[in-house]
All heavy atoms as a GROMACS GRO file, in nm:
protein
  581
    1MET      N    1  13.274  14.468   1.811
    1MET     CA    2  13.396  14.406   1.860
    1MET      C    3  13.405  14.264   1.804
    1MET      O    4  13.307  14.192   1.797
    1MET     CB    5  13.396  14.400   2.012
    1MET     CG    6  13.393  14.535   2.081
    1MET     SD    7  13.546  14.624   2.068
    1MET     CE    8  13.637  14.556   2.201
    2LYS      N    9  13.527  14.229   1.768
    2LYS     CA   10  13.555  14.094   1.718
    2LYS      C   11  13.673  14.040   1.796
    2LYS      O   12  13.748  14.116   1.859
    2LYS     CB   13  13.586  14.097   1.569
    2LYS     CG   14  13.468  14.142   1.484
    2LYS     CD   15  13.503  14.136   1.337
    2LYS     CE   16  13.384  14.182   1.253
    2LYS     NZ   17  13.412  14.165   1.110
    3THR      N   18  13.690  13.910   1.790
    3THR     CA   19  13.796  13.844   1.865
    3THR      C   20  13.882  13.758   1.775
    3THR      O   21  13.830  13.686   1.689
    3THR     CB   22  13.734  13.753   1.975
    3THR    OG1   23  13.650  13.833   2.058
    3THR    CG2   24  13.840  13.686   2.059
    4MET      N   25  14.014  13.768   1.794
    4MET     CA   26  14.110  13.678   1.730
    4MET      C   27  14.203  13.628   1.840
    4MET      O   28  14.235  13.702   1.933
    4MET     CB   29  14.190  13.748   1.621
    4MET     CG   30  14.110  13.784   1.498
    4MET     SD   31  14.212  13.855   1.366
    4MET     CE   32  14.267  13.705   1.285
    5THR      N   33  14.246  13.504   1.826
    5THR     CA   34  14.336  13.448   1.927
    5THR      C   35  14.481  13.471   1.888
    5THR      O   36  14.513  13.499   1.771
    5THR     CB   37  14.313  13.297   1.944
    5THR    OG1   38  14.349  13.231   1.822
    5THR    CG2   39  14.171  13.265   1.983
    6CYS      N   40  14.566  13.454   1.986
    6CYS     CA   41  14.710  13.461   1.962
    6CYS      C   42  14.747  13.363   1.850
    6CYS      O   43  14.823  13.397   1.760
    6CYS     CB   44  14.782  13.426   2.093
    6CYS     SG   45  14.962  13.415   2.084
    7LYS      N   46  14.688  13.244   1.855
    7LYS     CA   47  14.716  13.141   1.754
    7LYS      C   48  14.676  13.187   1.614
    7LYS      O   49  14.748  13.165   1.517
    7LYS     CB   50  14.642  13.012   1.791
    7LYS     CG   51  14.717  12.886   1.761
    7LYS     CD   52  14.641  12.766   1.812
    7LYS     CE   53  14.710  12.716   1.937
    7LYS     NZ   54  14.650  12.594   1.991
    8GLN      N   55  14.560  13.251   1.602
    8GLN     CA   56  14.514  13.300   1.472
    8GLN      C   57  14.608  13.406   1.416
    8GLN      O   58  14.615  13.425   1.294
    8GLN     CB   59  14.373  13.358   1.483
    8GLN     CG   60  14.265  13.255   1.502
    8GLN     CD   61  14.131  13.320   1.527
    8GLN    OE1   62  14.113  13.393   1.624
    8GLN    NE2   63  14.037  13.293   1.439
    9LEU      N   64  14.680  13.474   1.504
    9LEU     CA   65  14.771  13.580   1.464
    9LEU      C   66  14.916  13.531   1.452
    9LEU      O   67  15.007  13.611   1.437
    9LEU     CB   68  14.761  13.696   1.562
    9LEU     CG   69  14.625  13.766   1.562
    9LEU    CD1   70  14.605  13.847   1.688
    9LEU    CD2   71  14.611  13.853   1.438
   10GLY      N   72  14.936  13.400   1.461
   10GLY     CA   73  15.069  13.343   1.443
   10GLY      C   74  15.139  13.304   1.571
   10GLY      O   75  15.254  13.261   1.567
   11GLY      N   76  15.074  13.320   1.684
   11GLY     CA   77  15.134  13.284   1.813
   11GLY      C   78  15.100  13.142   1.855
   11GLY      O   79  15.029  13.071   1.785
   12PRO      N   80  15.148  13.103   1.973
   12PRO     CA   81  15.132  12.965   2.016
   12PRO      C   82  15.015  12.936   2.110
   12PRO      O   83  14.988  12.822   2.142
   12PRO     CB   84  15.263  12.938   2.090
   12PRO     CG   85  15.296  13.069   2.151
   12PRO     CD   86  15.251  13.172   2.049
   13CYS      N   87  14.941  13.039   2.155
   13CYS     CA   88  14.839  13.012   2.258
   13CYS      C   89  14.700  13.057   2.212
   13CYS      O   90  14.683  13.113   2.104
   13CYS     CB   91  14.878  13.076   2.391
   13CYS     SG   92  14.855  13.255   2.399
   14ASP      N   93  14.604  13.033   2.298
   14ASP     CA   94  14.464  13.064   2.266
   14ASP      C   95  14.413  13.191   2.334
   14ASP      O   96  14.292  13.210   2.343
   14ASP     CB   97  14.374  12.946   2.303
   14ASP     CG   98  14.398  12.825   2.213
   14ASP    OD1   99  14.413  12.845   2.090
   14ASP    OD2  100  14.404  12.712   2.264
   15LEU      N  101  14.503  13.276   2.382
   15LEU     CA  102  14.459  13.401   2.445
   15LEU      C  103  14.381  13.482   2.343
   15LEU      O  104  14.424  13.500   2.228
   15LEU     CB  105  14.579  13.483   2.494
   15LEU     CG  106  14.543  13.616   2.558
   15LEU    CD1  107  14.479  13.593   2.694
   15LEU    CD2  108  14.664  13.704   2.570
   16ALA      N  109  14.263  13.530   2.384
   16ALA     CA  110  14.176  13.606   2.293
   16ALA      C  111  14.206  13.755   2.302
   16ALA      O  112  14.223  13.810   2.410
   16ALA     CB  113  14.030  13.580   2.329
   17HIS      N  114  14.215  13.818   2.186
   17HIS     CA  115  14.231  13.963   2.175
   17HIS      C  116  14.104  14.017   2.111
   17HIS      O  117  14.061  13.968   2.007
   17HIS     CB  118  14.351  13.999   2.086
   17HIS     CG  119  14.480  13.943   2.132
   17HIS    ND1  120  14.540  13.977   2.251
   17HIS    CD2  121  14.563  13.853   2.073
   17HIS    CE1  122  14.655  13.913   2.263
   17HIS    NE2  123  14.670  13.836   2.156
   18ARG      N  124  14.044  14.119   2.174
   18ARG     CA  125  13.922  14.178   2.121
   18ARG      C  126  13.951  14.321   2.073
   18ARG      O  127  14.031  14.391   2.134
   18ARG     CB  128  13.813  14.182   2.228
   18ARG     CG  129  13.763  14.044   2.265
   18ARG     CD  130  13.652  14.045   2.369
   18ARG     NE  131  13.540  14.134   2.342
   18ARG     CZ  132  13.439  14.109   2.257
   18ARG    NH1  133  13.439  13.998   2.188
   18ARG    NH2  134  13.341  14.195   2.243
   19GLY      N  135  13.885  14.358   1.963
   19GLY     CA  136  13.904  14.492   1.913
   19GLY      C  137  13.795  14.529   1.815
   19GLY      O  138  13.727  14.444   1.759
   20ALA      N  139  13.781  14.659   1.794
   20ALA     CA  140  13.684  14.710   1.698
   20ALA      C  141  13.734  14.698   1.555
   20ALA      O  142  13.656  14.696   1.460
   20ALA     CB  143  13.650  14.856   1.729
   21ASP      N  144  13.866  14.691   1.540
   21ASP     CA  145  13.924  14.672   1.406
   21ASP      C  146  14.049  14.585   1.417
   21ASP      O  147  14.098  14.557   1.527
   21ASP     CB  148  13.953  14.806   1.338
   21ASP     CG  149  14.054  14.893   1.411
   21ASP    OD1  150  14.149  14.839   1.472
   21ASP    OD2  151  14.039  15.016   1.406
   22ALA      N  152  14.096  14.543   1.303
   22ALA     CA  153  14.212  14.452   1.298
   22ALA      C  154  14.335  14.516   1.360
   22ALA      O  155  14.414  14.447   1.426
   22ALA     CB  156  14.240  14.409   1.154
   23ASP      N  157  14.353  14.645   1.342
   23ASP     CA  158  14.471  14.712   1.397
   23ASP      C  159  14.476  14.704   1.550
   23ASP      O  160  14.582  14.684   1.608
   23ASP     CB  161  14.476  14.858   1.352
   23ASP     CG  162  14.506  14.871   1.203
   23ASP    OD1  163  14.578  14.784   1.149
   23ASP    OD2  164  14.456  14.966   1.141
   24GLN      N  165  14.361  14.716   1.616
   24GLN     CA  166  14.357  14.703   1.761
   24GLN      C  167  14.398  14.563   1.805
   24GLN      O  168  14.471  14.547   1.902
   24GLN     CB  169  14.218  14.734   1.815
   24GLN     CG  170  14.180  14.879   1.810
   24GLN     CD  171  14.040  14.905   1.864
   24GLN    OE1  172  13.963  14.813   1.891
   24GLN    NE2  173  14.007  15.032   1.880
   25VAL      N  174  14.351  14.463   1.734
   25VAL     CA  175  14.383  14.324   1.767
   25VAL      C  176  14.531  14.297   1.742
   25VAL      O  177  14.597  14.230   1.823
   25VAL     CB  178  14.292  14.228   1.688
   25VAL    CG1  179  14.334  14.084   1.705
   25VAL    CG2  180  14.147  14.246   1.731
   26ILE      N  181  14.585  14.348   1.633
   26ILE     CA  182  14.726  14.330   1.602
   26ILE      C  183  14.813  14.396   1.709
   26ILE      O  184  14.912  14.338   1.754
   26ILE     CB  185  14.759  14.383   1.460
   26ILE    CG1  186  14.692  14.293   1.355
   26ILE    CG2  187  14.910  14.391   1.437
   26ILE    CD1  188  14.691  14.352   1.215
   27LYS      N  189  14.775  14.515   1.751
   27LYS     CA  190  14.850  14.584   1.857
   27LYS      C  191  14.843  14.507   1.988
   27LYS      O  192  14.943  14.498   2.061
   27LYS     CB  193  14.798  14.727   1.876
   27LYS     CG  194  14.841  14.820   1.766
   27LYS     CD  195  14.784  14.960   1.786
   27LYS     CE  196  14.819  15.046   1.666
   27LYS     NZ  197  14.759  15.179   1.674
   28ALA      N  198  14.727  14.450   2.018
   28ALA     CA  199  14.713  14.370   2.140
   28ALA      C  200  14.802  14.246   2.133
   28ALA      O  201  14.865  14.207   2.232
   28ALA     CB  202  14.567  14.329   2.160
   29GLN      N  203  14.811  14.185   2.015
   29GLN     CA  204  14.898  14.068   1.996
   29GLN      C  205  15.044  14.107   2.015
   29GLN      O  206  15.120  14.036   2.081
   29GLN     CB  207  14.875  14.006   1.858
   29GLN     CG  208  14.972  13.895   1.822
   29GLN     CD  209  14.950  13.765   1.896
   29GLN    OE1  210  14.873  13.758   1.991
   29GLN    NE2  211  15.019  13.661   1.855
   30ASP      N  212  15.083  14.219   1.960
   30ASP     CA  213  15.220  14.267   1.975
   30ASP      C  214  15.254  14.287   2.122
   30ASP      O  215  15.360  14.243   2.169
   30ASP     CB  216  15.238  14.396   1.896
   30ASP     CG  217  15.382  14.444   1.893
   30ASP    OD1  218  15.472  14.361   1.868
   30ASP    OD2  219  15.405  14.564   1.915
   31HIS      N  220  15.164  14.350   2.194
   31HIS     CA  221  15.184  14.374   2.338
   31HIS      C  222  15.192  14.240   2.414
   31HIS      O  223  15.278  14.221   2.500
   31HIS     CB  224  15.070  14.460   2.392
   31HIS     CG  225  15.082  14.493   2.536
   31HIS    ND1  226  15.175  14.583   2.585
   31HIS    CD2  227  15.015  14.447   2.644
   31HIS    CE1  228  15.163  14.590   2.716
   31HIS    NE2  229  15.066  14.508   2.755
   32HIS      N  230  15.104  14.147   2.380
   32HIS     CA  231  15.101  14.015   2.442
   32HIS      C  232  15.233  13.942   2.418
   32HIS      O  233  15.291  13.884   2.511
   32HIS     CB  234  14.983  13.935   2.386
   32HIS     CG  235  14.987  13.789   2.415
   32HIS    ND1  236  14.982  13.738   2.543
   32HIS    CD2  237  14.994  13.682   2.333
   32HIS    CE1  238  14.986  13.604   2.537
   32HIS    NE2  239  14.993  13.569   2.410
   33LEU      N  240  15.282  13.945   2.294
   33LEU     CA  241  15.408  13.877   2.263
   33LEU      C  242  15.523  13.938   2.342
   33LEU      O  243  15.606  13.865   2.399
   33LEU     CB  244  15.438  13.883   2.114
   33LEU     CG  245  15.349  13.799   2.022
   33LEU    CD1  246  15.383  13.826   1.876
   33LEU    CD2  247  15.360  13.652   2.054
   34LYS      N  248  15.528  14.070   2.349
   34LYS     CA  249  15.636  14.136   2.424
   34LYS      C  250  15.632  14.099   2.572
   34LYS      O  251  15.736  14.072   2.633
   34LYS     CB  252  15.626  14.288   2.407
   34LYS     CG  253  15.669  14.335   2.270
   34LYS     CD  254  15.653  14.484   2.254
   34LYS     CE  255  15.692  14.524   2.112
   34LYS     NZ  256  15.668  14.666   2.087
   35GLU      N  257  15.512  14.095   2.631
   35GLU     CA  258  15.500  14.058   2.772
   35GLU      C  259  15.541  13.912   2.795
   35GLU      O  260  15.610  13.881   2.892
   35GLU     CB  261  15.357  14.077   2.822
   35GLU     CG  262  15.321  14.221   2.848
   35GLU     CD  263  15.183  14.234   2.911
   35GLU    OE1  264  15.100  14.141   2.901
   35GLU    OE2  265  15.158  14.340   2.970
   36ALA      N  266  15.498  13.823   2.708
   36ALA     CA  267  15.530  13.682   2.722
   36ALA      C  268  15.681  13.658   2.708
   36ALA      O  269  15.740  13.581   2.785
   36ALA     CB  270  15.453  13.598   2.620
   37VAL      N  271  15.743  13.726   2.614
   37VAL     CA  272  15.888  13.713   2.594
   37VAL      C  273  15.962  13.766   2.717
   37VAL      O  274  16.056  13.704   2.766
   37VAL     CB  275  15.933  13.785   2.466
   37VAL    CG1  276  16.084  13.795   2.458
   37VAL    CG2  277  15.878  13.714   2.343
   38ALA      N  278  15.917  13.879   2.770
   38ALA     CA  279  15.980  13.936   2.889
   38ALA      C  280  15.969  13.841   3.009
   38ALA      O  281  16.056  13.838   3.095
   38ALA     CB  282  15.917  14.070   2.923
   39ALA      N  283  15.862  13.760   3.010
   39ALA     CA  284  15.842  13.663   3.118
   39ALA      C  285  15.919  13.533   3.094
   39ALA      O  286  15.915  13.442   3.175
   39ALA     CB  287  15.694  13.633   3.135
   40GLY      N  288  15.989  13.525   2.979
   40GLY     CA  289  16.072  13.408   2.950
   40GLY      C  290  16.004  13.298   2.873
   40GLY      O  291  16.053  13.185   2.869
   41ASP      N  292  15.892  13.324   2.810
   41ASP     CA  293  15.819  13.222   2.735
   41ASP      C  294  15.884  13.199   2.599
   41ASP      O  295  15.878  13.282   2.510
   41ASP     CB  296  15.674  13.267   2.717
   41ASP     CG  297  15.585  13.161   2.654
   41ASP    OD1  298  15.630  13.090   2.564
   41ASP    OD2  299  15.468  13.151   2.697
   42ALA      N  300  15.948  13.083   2.584
   42ALA     CA  301  16.022  13.052   2.462
   42ALA      C  302  15.932  13.038   2.339
   42ALA      O  303  15.970  13.077   2.228
   42ALA     CB  304  16.105  12.926   2.480
   43GLU      N  305  15.814  12.979   2.357
   43GLU     CA  306  15.723  12.963   2.242
   43GLU      C  307  15.680  13.100   2.188
   43GLU      O  308  15.673  13.119   2.067
   43GLU     CB  309  15.601  12.881   2.281
   43GLU     CG  310  15.631  12.734   2.301
   43GLU     CD  311  15.506  12.654   2.331
   43GLU    OE1  312  15.398  12.714   2.350
   43GLU    OE2  313  15.516  12.532   2.336
   44HIS      N  314  15.652  13.191   2.278
   44HIS     CA  315  15.613  13.325   2.233
   44HIS      C  316  15.734  13.400   2.177
   44HIS      O  317  15.718  13.486   2.090
   44HIS     CB  318  15.548  13.403   2.347
   44HIS     CG  319  15.405  13.364   2.371
   44HIS    ND1  320  15.370  13.255   2.446
   44HIS    CD2  321  15.290  13.420   2.327
   44HIS    CE1  322  15.238  13.246   2.448
   44HIS    NE2  323  15.187  13.344   2.377
   45ALA      N  324  15.853  13.368   2.225
   45ALA     CA  325  15.974  13.431   2.170
   45ALA      C  326  15.989  13.396   2.023
   45ALA      O  327  16.025  13.481   1.942
   45ALA     CB  328  16.097  13.388   2.250
   46ASP      N  329  15.959  13.271   1.988
   46ASP     CA  330  15.966  13.230   1.848
   46ASP      C  331  15.865  13.308   1.764
   46ASP      O  332  15.895  13.353   1.653
   46ASP     CB  333  15.939  13.079   1.834
   46ASP     CG  334  16.051  12.995   1.892
   46ASP    OD1  335  16.162  13.047   1.914
   46ASP    OD2  336  16.026  12.874   1.916
   47ALA      N  337  15.743  13.325   1.816
   47ALA     CA  338  15.640  13.399   1.743
   47ALA      C  339  15.678  13.546   1.730
   47ALA      O  340  15.656  13.607   1.624
   47ALA     CB  341  15.505  13.385   1.814
   48ALA      N  342  15.736  13.603   1.835
   48ALA     CA  343  15.778  13.744   1.830
   48ALA      C  344  15.891  13.762   1.728
   48ALA      O  345  15.892  13.859   1.653
   48ALA     CB  346  15.823  13.790   1.968
   49ALA      N  347  15.983  13.667   1.725
   49ALA     CA  348  16.093  13.673   1.627
   49ALA      C  349  16.039  13.662   1.485
   49ALA      O  350  16.085  13.733   1.395
   49ALA     CB  351  16.195  13.564   1.655
   50ALA      N  352  15.940  13.576   1.465
   50ALA     CA  353  15.880  13.560   1.332
   50ALA      C  354  15.810  13.689   1.290
   50ALA      O  355  15.819  13.730   1.174
   50ALA     CB  356  15.781  13.444   1.332
   51MET      N  357  15.743  13.756   1.386
   51MET     CA  358  15.676  13.881   1.353
   51MET      C  359  15.778  13.988   1.316
   51MET      O  360  15.760  14.061   1.218
   51MET     CB  361  15.589  13.929   1.469
   51MET     CG  362  15.512  14.056   1.436
   51MET     SD  363  15.391  14.099   1.560
   51MET     CE  364  15.253  14.000   1.504
   52THR      N  365  15.885  13.997   1.390
   52THR     CA  366  15.990  14.094   1.360
   52THR      C  367  16.051  14.066   1.223
   52THR      O  368  16.071  14.158   1.143
   52THR     CB  369  16.099  14.089   1.469
   52THR    OG1  370  16.039  14.123   1.594
   52THR    CG2  371  16.211  14.187   1.439
   53ALA      N  372  16.078  13.940   1.195
   53ALA     CA  373  16.137  13.901   1.066
   53ALA      C  374  16.042  13.933   0.950
   53ALA      O  375  16.086  13.975   0.843
   53ALA     CB  376  16.172  13.753   1.066
   54ARG      N  377  15.914  13.912   0.974
   54ARG     CA  378  15.814  13.939   0.869
   54ARG      C  379  15.821  14.085   0.827
   54ARG      O  380  15.811  14.117   0.709
   54ARG     CB  381  15.676  13.904   0.925
   54ARG     CG  382  15.565  13.912   0.828
   54ARG     CD  383  15.432  13.858   0.879
   54ARG     NE  384  15.415  13.851   1.013
   54ARG     CZ  385  15.400  13.750   1.103
   54ARG    NH1  386  15.397  13.653   1.086
   54ARG    NH2  387  15.387  13.747   1.223
   55TRP      N  388  15.840  14.177   0.921
   55TRP     CA  389  15.841  14.319   0.888
   55TRP      C  390  15.974  14.366   0.831
   55TRP      O  391  15.983  14.478   0.781
   55TRP     CB  392  15.798  14.403   1.008
   55TRP     CG  393  15.652  14.381   1.032
   55TRP    CD1  394  15.596  14.309   1.134
   55TRP    CD2  395  15.544  14.423   0.948
   55TRP    NE1  396  15.459  14.306   1.118
   55TRP    CE2  397  15.425  14.375   1.006
   55TRP    CE3  398  15.537  14.496   0.830
   55TRP    CZ2  399  15.300  14.399   0.948
   55TRP    CZ3  400  15.412  14.518   0.774
   55TRP    CH2  401  15.296  14.471   0.833
   56ARG      N  402  16.076  14.280   0.834
   56ARG     CA  403  16.202  14.316   0.767
   56ARG      C  404  16.188  14.305   0.616
   56ARG      O  405  16.267  14.362   0.542
   56ARG     CB  406  16.315  14.224   0.816
   56ARG     CG  407  16.360  14.259   0.955
   56ARG     CD  408  16.485  14.184   0.993
   56ARG     NE  409  16.513  14.208   1.133
   56ARG     CZ  410  16.529  14.113   1.224
   56ARG    NH1  411  16.521  13.986   1.189
   56ARG    NH2  412  16.553  14.143   1.349
   57ASN      N  413  16.088  14.228   0.572
   57ASN     CA  414  16.057  14.215   0.431
   57ASN      C  415  15.920  14.279   0.411
   57ASN      O  416  15.818  14.217   0.439
   57ASN     CB  417  16.054  14.066   0.392
   57ASN     CG  418  16.019  14.045   0.247
   57ASN    OD1  419  15.952  14.127   0.184
   57ASN    ND2  420  16.062  13.933   0.193
   58PRO      N  421  15.916  14.403   0.364
   58PRO     CA  422  15.789  14.477   0.356
   58PRO      C  423  15.680  14.406   0.275
   58PRO      O  424  15.564  14.412   0.312
   58PRO     CB  425  15.828  14.609   0.291
   58PRO     CG  426  15.973  14.625   0.320
   58PRO     CD  427  16.029  14.485   0.323
   59ILE      N  428  15.717  14.338   0.170
   59ILE     CA  429  15.617  14.270   0.088
   59ILE      C  430  15.554  14.156   0.168
   59ILE      O  431  15.432  14.140   0.171
   59ILE     CB  432  15.678  14.219  -0.044
   59ILE    CG1  433  15.717  14.339  -0.130
   59ILE    CG2  434  15.580  14.128  -0.118
   59ILE    CD1  435  15.797  14.305  -0.253
   60LYS      N  436  15.636  14.078   0.234
   60LYS     CA  437  15.586  13.968   0.317
   60LYS      C  438  15.503  14.023   0.433
   60LYS      O  439  15.396  13.971   0.465
   60LYS     CB  440  15.703  13.884   0.369
   60LYS     CG  441  15.662  13.759   0.440
   60LYS     CD  442  15.785  13.678   0.478
   60LYS     CE  443  15.747  13.550   0.548
   60LYS     NZ  444  15.863  13.471   0.588
   61GLY      N  445  15.552  14.129   0.496
   61GLY     CA  446  15.481  14.190   0.608
   61GLY      C  447  15.345  14.243   0.567
   61GLY      O  448  15.246  14.222   0.637
   62MET      N  449  15.338  14.309   0.453
   62MET     CA  450  15.210  14.362   0.407
   62MET      C  451  15.116  14.250   0.365
   62MET      O  452  14.994  14.262   0.382
   62MET     CB  453  15.231  14.461   0.292
   62MET     CG  454  15.286  14.595   0.337
   62MET     SD  455  15.191  14.674   0.471
   62MET     CE  456  15.038  14.709   0.388
   63GLY      N  457  15.171  14.141   0.313
   63GLY     CA  458  15.087  14.025   0.280
   63GLY      C  459  15.021  13.969   0.405
   63GLY      O  460  14.901  13.938   0.406
   64TRP      N  461  15.100  13.955   0.512
   64TRP     CA  462  15.045  13.906   0.640
   64TRP      C  463  14.941  14.004   0.692
   64TRP      O  464  14.833  13.964   0.737
   64TRP     CB  465  15.158  13.889   0.742
   64TRP     CG  466  15.108  13.848   0.877
   64TRP    CD1  467  15.084  13.721   0.920
   64TRP    CD2  468  15.071  13.935   0.985
   64TRP    NE1  469  15.036  13.724   1.049
   64TRP    CE2  470  15.027  13.855   1.090
   64TRP    CE3  471  15.073  14.072   1.003
   64TRP    CZ2  472  14.984  13.907   1.212
   64TRP    CZ3  473  15.030  14.125   1.123
   64TRP    CH2  474  14.987  14.042   1.226
   65TYR      N  475  14.971  14.133   0.685
   65TYR     CA  476  14.879  14.236   0.734
   65TYR      C  477  14.746  14.233   0.659
   65TYR      O  478  14.639  14.233   0.720
   65TYR     CB  479  14.947  14.373   0.721
   65TYR     CG  480  14.863  14.488   0.769
   65TYR    CD1  481  14.837  14.506   0.904
   65TYR    CD2  482  14.811  14.579   0.678
   65TYR    CE1  483  14.761  14.614   0.948
   65TYR    CE2  484  14.735  14.687   0.722
   65TYR     CZ  485  14.710  14.703   0.856
   65TYR     OH  486  14.635  14.809   0.899
   66ARG      N  487  14.753  14.226   0.528
   66ARG     CA  488  14.630  14.221   0.448
   66ARG      C  489  14.550  14.095   0.477
   66ARG      O  490  14.427  14.098   0.488
   66ARG     CB  491  14.662  14.230   0.299
   66ARG     CG  492  14.693  14.369   0.254
   66ARG     CD  493  14.697  14.379   0.101
   66ARG     NE  494  14.790  14.484   0.064
   66ARG     CZ  495  14.913  14.465   0.020
   66ARG    NH1  496  14.960  14.344   0.001
   66ARG    NH2  497  14.990  14.566  -0.009
   67ALA      N  498  14.619  13.981   0.488
   67ALA     CA  499  14.551  13.855   0.518
   67ALA      C  500  14.486  13.859   0.656
   67ALA      O  501  14.374  13.810   0.675
   67ALA     CB  502  14.650  13.739   0.510
   68THR      N  503  14.552  13.921   0.752
   68THR     CA  504  14.497  13.932   0.887
   68THR      C  505  14.375  14.024   0.887
   68THR      O  506  14.274  13.994   0.950
   68THR     CB  507  14.604  13.983   0.985
   68THR    OG1  508  14.713  13.890   0.984
   68THR    CG2  509  14.549  13.996   1.126
   69LYS      N  510  14.383  14.135   0.815
   69LYS     CA  511  14.268  14.226   0.806
   69LYS      C  512  14.150  14.157   0.739
   69LYS      O  513  14.035  14.173   0.781
   69LYS     CB  514  14.307  14.353   0.731
   69LYS     CG  515  14.391  14.447   0.815
   69LYS     CD  516  14.420  14.577   0.744
   69LYS     CE  517  14.296  14.657   0.732
   69LYS     NZ  518  14.296  14.787   0.799
   70LYS      N  519  14.177  14.077   0.638
   70LYS     CA  520  14.071  14.004   0.568
   70LYS      C  521  14.008  13.900   0.661
   70LYS      O  522  13.886  13.885   0.666
   70LYS     CB  523  14.128  13.938   0.443
   70LYS     CG  524  14.026  13.872   0.354
   70LYS     CD  525  14.089  13.819   0.228
   70LYS     CE  526  13.987  13.753   0.140
   70LYS     NZ  527  14.047  13.701   0.016
   71ALA      N  528  14.092  13.827   0.736
   71ALA     CA  529  14.042  13.726   0.830
   71ALA      C  530  13.959  13.794   0.939
   71ALA      O  531  13.853  13.742   0.978
   71ALA     CB  532  14.158  13.649   0.890
   72PHE      N  533  14.004  13.909   0.986
   72PHE     CA  534  13.930  13.984   1.089
   72PHE      C  535  13.793  14.027   1.034
   72PHE      O  536  13.691  14.011   1.100
   72PHE     CB  537  14.009  14.106   1.134
   72PHE     CG  538  13.943  14.184   1.243
   72PHE    CD1  539  13.962  14.151   1.376
   72PHE    CD2  540  13.860  14.292   1.213
   72PHE    CE1  541  13.900  14.223   1.477
   72PHE    CE2  542  13.798  14.363   1.313
   72PHE     CZ  543  13.818  14.329   1.446
   73ALA      N  544  13.792  14.078   0.913
   73ALA     CA  545  13.667  14.126   0.852
   73ALA      C  546  13.566  14.012   0.836
   73ALA      O  547  13.445  14.034   0.846
   73ALA     CB  548  13.696  14.191   0.717
   74ALA      N  549  13.615  13.891   0.814
   74ALA     CA  550  13.526  13.777   0.793
   74ALA      C  551  13.467  13.722   0.924
   74ALA      O  552  13.372  13.644   0.920
   74ALA     CB  553  13.603  13.665   0.722
   75LEU      N  554  13.522  13.764   1.038
   75LEU     CA  555  13.474  13.715   1.166
   75LEU      C  556  13.338  13.774   1.199
   75LEU      O  557  13.308  13.889   1.163
   75LEU     CB  558  13.572  13.752   1.277
   75LEU     CG  559  13.708  13.684   1.274
   75LEU    CD1  560  13.800  13.750   1.378
   75LEU    CD2  561  13.694  13.537   1.301
   76PRO      N  562  13.255  13.699   1.273
   76PRO     CA  563  13.128  13.755   1.318
   76PRO      C  564  13.150  13.854   1.433
   76PRO      O  565  13.248  13.844   1.506
   76PRO     CB  566  13.052  13.632   1.368
   76PRO     CG  567  13.157  13.535   1.409
   76PRO     CD  568  13.274  13.560   1.314
   77GLU      N  569  13.060  13.948   1.446
   77GLU     CA  570  13.065  14.041   1.559
   77GLU      C  571  13.035  13.964   1.686
   77GLU      O  572  12.962  13.867   1.685
   77GLU     CB  573  12.963  14.153   1.541
   77GLU     CG  574  12.992  14.250   1.430
   77GLU     CD  575  13.105  14.347   1.463
   77GLU    OE1  576  13.131  14.372   1.581
   77GLU    OE2  577  13.168  14.396   1.368
   78GLY      N  578  13.093  14.012   1.794
   78GLY     CA  579  13.058  13.948   1.921
   78GLY      C  580  13.171  13.921   2.002
   78GLY      O  581  13.251  13.898   2.058
   0.00000   0.00000   0.00000
């Protein structure tokens, strides 16, 4: 298991997401952003909008995805 924070994934806070692989952490971040936006958190709304916009451009979205997977792989276990 490795940990990445909301901030490391492009969000505004230090909430830690743990997962066995980068995809689990990315899914946890997506869920976190959706919950925060539903609760009215404007800072997380900006991050959620940026994530949505990133995937409208597949090249940019895949660049972010690859960079996130690489950053996850470089993290120590624990």
